[in-house]
C-alpha positions in Angstrom: -98.1 255.1 -150.9 -101.3 256.8 -149.9 -102.7 256.3 -146.4 -105.5 253.8 -146.0 -108.8 255.4 -144.9 -111.0 253.3 -142.6 -114.5 253.8 -141.0 -114.7 253.5 -137.2 -117.8 251.5 -136.5 -118.4 252.5 -132.9 -121.1 255.1 -133.9 -122.8 252.6 -136.2 -123.5 249.8 -133.7 -127.2 250.1 -134.3 -126.7 249.0 -137.9 -126.0 245.3 -138.6 -122.4 244.4 -139.4 -123.0 243.4 -143.0 -124.9 246.6 -143.7 -122.0 248.7 -142.3 -119.6 246.7 -144.5 -121.8 247.2 -147.6 -122.0 250.9 -147.1 -118.4 251.3 -146.2 -117.4 249.4 -149.4 -119.8 251.4 -151.6 -118.5 254.7 -150.3 -114.9 253.7 -151.0 -113.4 253.0 -147.5 -110.4 250.7 -147.5 -111.4 248.9 -144.3 -112.7 249.2 -140.8 -111.7 250.1 -137.3 -114.1 247.4 -135.9 -115.8 248.2 -132.6 -116.7 245.5 -130.1 -120.3 246.8 -130.1 -123.6 245.7 -131.4 -123.2 242.6 -133.7 -120.0 244.0 -135.1 -117.6 242.1 -133.0 -117.8 239.7 -130.0 -114.2 239.6 -129.0 -114.6 236.4 -127.0 -116.1 234.6 -130.0 -113.4 236.0 -132.3 -110.7 234.8 -129.9 -112.2 231.3 -129.3 -114.7 230.3 -132.1 -113.2 229.4 -135.4 -116.6 229.4 -137.2 -117.5 232.8 -135.9 -114.1 234.2 -137.0 -114.5 232.6 -140.4 -117.9 234.1 -140.9 -116.6 237.6 -140.0 -113.7 237.3 -142.4 -116.0 236.0 -145.2 -118.3 239.1 -144.8 -115.3 241.4 -144.9 -113.9 239.6 -148.0 -117.3 239.9 -149.7 -117.1 243.6 -149.5 -113.4 244.0 -150.1 -112.6 245.2 -146.6 -110.0 244.5 -144.0 -109.9 245.2 -140.3 -106.9 247.4 -139.5 -107.8 248.1 -135.9 -110.2 246.8 -133.2 -111.8 249.1 -130.8 -112.8 248.2 -127.3 -113.1 251.7 -125.8 -116.1 251.0 -123.5 -114.7 248.0 -121.8 -111.3 249.7 -121.3 -113.0 252.6 -119.6 -113.9 250.3 -116.7 -110.3 249.1 -116.0 -109.2 252.1 -114.0 -112.3 254.2 -113.4 -113.3 255.1 -109.8 -116.1 255.3 -109.0 -117.7 252.5 -111.0 -121.5 253.3 -111.1 -124.6 253.3 -113.2 -122.9 255.2 -116.0 -120.7 252.2 -116.6 -123.6 249.7 -116.4 -125.1 251.6 -119.4 -122.0 251.1 -121.6 -120.8 247.6 -120.9 -122.1 244.1 -121.4 -123.9 242.1 -118.7 -120.9 239.9 -118.7 -118.6 242.8 -117.6 -121.1 244.3 -115.2 -121.9 241.1 -113.4 -123.2 242.0 -109.9 -121.8 245.5 -110.2 -119.2 245.1 -107.5 -116.6 247.8 -108.6 -113.5 245.7 -108.3 -115.2 242.8 -110.0 -116.1 245.1 -112.9 -112.5 246.3 -113.2 -111.1 242.7 -113.2 -113.6 241.5 -115.8 -112.9 244.5 -118.0 -109.1 243.9 -117.8 -109.7 240.2 -118.8 -111.7 241.3 -121.8 -109.1 243.7 -122.9 -106.6 240.8 -122.8 -109.0 238.7 -124.9 -109.3 241.6 -127.3 -105.6 241.3 -128.2 -106.2 237.7 -129.2 -109.2 238.6 -131.2 -107.3 241.3 -133.0 -104.5 239.0 -133.9 -106.8 236.4 -135.3 -108.6 239.1 -137.4 -105.3 240.3 -138.7 -105.4 243.7 -136.9 -102.2 245.0 -135.4 -103.7 247.7 -133.1 -106.4 247.8 -130.5 -107.8 251.3 -129.8 -109.4 252.1 -126.5 -109.7 253.9 -123.2 -108.1 253.2 -119.8 -110.4 255.0 -117.4 -108.8 256.9 -114.5 -108.8 256.7 -110.8 -108.0 260.4 -110.6 -110.2 262.0 -113.2 -112.5 262.9 -110.4 -109.8 265.2 -109.1 -109.5 267.2 -112.3 -111.0 270.4 -110.7 -108.2 270.3 -108.1 -110.6 271.5 -105.3 -110.7 270.3 -102.7 -107.0 270.0 -103.3 -105.6 266.7 -104.3 -102.2 266.0 -102.9 -99.2 264.9 -105.1 -99.4 261.5 -103.4 -103.0 261.1 -104.5 -102.1 261.9 -108.1 -99.1 259.6 -108.0 -101.3 256.8 -106.7 -103.6 257.2 -109.7 -100.7 256.6 -112.1 -99.4 253.7 -110.1 -102.9 252.2 -110.1 -103.0 252.6 -113.9 -99.6 250.9 -114.3 -100.5 248.0 -111.9 -103.6 247.3 -113.9 -102.3 247.8 -117.4 -98.9 246.2 -117.3 -100.3 242.7 -117.1 -102.7 243.5 -120.0 -99.8 244.8 -122.1 -97.9 241.6 -121.4 -100.7 239.8 -123.3 -100.5 242.3 -126.1 -96.8 241.7 -126.5 -97.4 238.0 -126.6 -99.8 238.5 -129.4 -97.9 241.0 -131.4 -100.6 243.6 -131.1 -100.2 247.2 -129.9 -102.6 249.2 -127.7 -103.5 252.8 -128.6 -105.0 254.9 -125.9 -107.2 257.7 -127.1 -106.1 260.8 -125.3 -109.4 262.0 -124.1 -111.1 263.6 -121.1 -111.9 261.1 -118.3 -108.8 259.0 -119.3 -105.5 258.7 -117.4 -104.0 260.7 -120.3 -106.3 263.6 -121.4 -103.8 266.3 -122.5 -100.1 266.9 -123.1 -98.6 266.6 -119.7 -100.8 263.8 -118.5 -99.8 261.9 -121.6 -96.1 262.2 -120.6 -97.0 261.0 -117.1 -98.9 258.1 -118.4 -96.1 256.9 -120.7 -93.6 257.2 -117.9 -95.8 255.4 -115.5 -96.0 252.3 -117.8 -92.2 252.4 -118.4 -92.6 253.8 -121.9 -93.3 250.3 -123.2 -93.4 250.2 -127.0 -96.6 248.1 -127.0 -98.5 251.0 -125.3 -99.1 254.0 -127.5 -101.6 256.6 -128.6 -104.7 256.9 -130.7 -104.4 260.5 -131.9 -107.7 262.4 -132.2 -107.3 266.1 -132.6 -110.9 266.9 -131.9 -110.3 266.3 -128.2 -107.3 268.7 -128.3 -109.0 271.4 -130.3 -111.5 272.4 -127.6 -108.8 272.2 -124.9 -106.8 274.6 -127.1 -103.8 272.3 -127.3 -101.2 272.3 -130.1 -102.2 269.2 -131.9 -99.3 269.2 -134.5 -96.8 269.9 -131.7 -98.3 266.9 -129.8 -97.6 264.7 -132.9 -94.0 265.9 -133.1 -93.3 265.2 -129.5 -95.0 261.8 -129.3 -94.1 260.8 -132.9 -92.9 257.3 -131.9 -96.1 256.6 -129.9 -98.7 257.4 -132.6 -100.1 253.9 -133.3 -103.5 255.0 -134.8 -105.3 258.2 -135.9 -108.9 259.3 -135.7 -110.2 261.8 -138.2 -112.9 263.8 -136.3 -113.4 267.6 -136.0 -114.8 269.8 -133.3 -116.1 273.4 -133.2 -115.4 275.9 -130.5 -118.1 278.4 -129.5 -116.6 280.2 -126.6 -118.5 283.5 -126.4 -118.2 284.5 -122.8 -121.1 282.3 -121.7 -120.2 278.9 -123.2 -117.2 277.1 -121.7 -114.9 274.2 -122.4 -116.3 271.9 -119.7 -119.7 271.9 -121.4 -121.8 272.9 -118.3 -123.5 269.4 -118.1 -125.5 270.3 -121.2 -126.5 267.6 -123.8 -124.7 267.2 -127.1 -126.1 269.5 -129.6 -127.3 272.1 -127.1 -126.3 275.5 -128.5 -125.3 276.6 -125.0 -122.4 274.2 -124.9 -119.0 275.7 -125.6 -118.1 273.1 -128.2 -119.3 270.0 -130.1 -118.1 267.5 -132.6 -118.5 268.1 -136.3 -117.5 266.3 -139.5 -113.9 266.6 -140.6 -113.3 269.9 -142.3 -116.3 271.7 -140.7 -114.7 272.6 -137.4 -111.6 274.4 -136.0 -109.0 271.6 -136.4 -106.1 272.6 -138.6 -106.1 269.5 -140.8 -103.5 270.9 -143.2 -101.0 271.2 -140.4 -102.0 267.8 -139.0 -101.7 266.0 -142.3 -98.4 267.7 -143.0 -97.1 266.6 -139.6 -98.3 263.0 -139.9 -96.3 262.8 -143.1 -93.3 264.5 -141.5 -93.1 262.1 -138.6 -93.5 259.1 -140.9 -96.9 257.9 -139.7 -98.0 255.2 -142.2 -101.0 253.7 -140.5 -104.7 254.2 -141.4 -106.7 257.4 -141.0 -110.0 256.3 -139.3 -113.1 258.4 -139.9 -115.1 258.7 -136.7 -118.6 260.0 -137.1 -120.0 262.1 -134.3 -121.7 265.1 -136.0 -125.1 265.4 -134.4 -126.0 268.2 -136.9 -125.6 266.1 -140.0 -127.0 262.8 -141.4 -124.2 260.2 -141.0 -125.2 258.6 -144.3 -124.3 261.9 -146.0 -121.5 263.0 -143.8 -119.4 259.8 -143.6 -118.8 259.6 -147.3 -118.2 263.4 -147.3 -115.6 263.0 -144.6 -113.9 260.2 -146.6 -113.7 262.5 -149.6 -112.3 265.3 -147.4 -109.5 263.1 -146.3 -108.8 261.9 -149.8 -108.7 265.5 -151.1 -106.5 266.9 -148.3 -104.2 264.1 -147.1 -100.7 264.2 -148.5 -97.1 263.7 -147.5 -95.0 266.8 -147.7 -91.3 266.9 -148.5 -89.2 266.5 -145.4 -87.7 270.0 -145.9 -91.1 271.5 -145.8 -92.0 269.7 -142.6 -88.7 270.7 -141.0 -89.3 274.4 -141.9 -92.9 274.4 -140.7 -92.4 272.7 -137.4 -88.8 273.6 -136.4 -90.2 275.5 -133.4 -91.8 272.4 -131.8 
């Protein structure tokens, strides 16, 4: 059975929900990864208001779409982040921000992530994708030196905050998929292992695999899939382009997206350096059967042109290889 291909609506929050549904349907997407942004999804209303939920489902049905995943990345970022500051005020609702007291913001963000599990269940989605934030991302440069105790405290803080959230996800039969991403508690291979260990390797807590964030870090994305095969709960299809020329660098130099002096940027699937053939082969080999969600972040291309092109790229290149071919190709991982 071919994989379902969905559109992640996070980058379309400026467009009304019904308009996004109409376009996604016309382009041929199977469904949506529905973001809690704009008028796309109010998770509190979806969890508590039957009329609101019915209206959302009616619009989806009108366009022949289903919700396969719910995203609440921005709220999740506030659960563990330290410091909480004006950056966060710019990405969350007034309800989450409140008076801006950092621990209050974290507590309200955690509560909303719990409510998101209920909203996802009521929408028929089995996965919530998102971020966790991190108490220790501020130490990533490792100078002044951060002690082992400080790093361990960051993972303990994450576990203390996320275990009660995951209890609610278990109760609702919904899984959480952390997008391994800079500024999260898991941002590369080894921090992912530390994160899963910190939360006791709970089955409900897994990963949203997005190779674009691994590409510019020069990580082995297919090898990551092999080693974390049982934790891949969701997949983003987004590419990135490296431009390391002796002046440009992976950390981006505080330069804006699209600035040619940056060392890398996001591009449409198939236009960057991600080895999609290897990734699609590996997804088949590990038995991943969930949706492939197209995430649009290519500042150099009109999204109304690029999103359907990305869909076609996935349709043209996604396949499931024979098991023997997978074993031969990835026996070294």
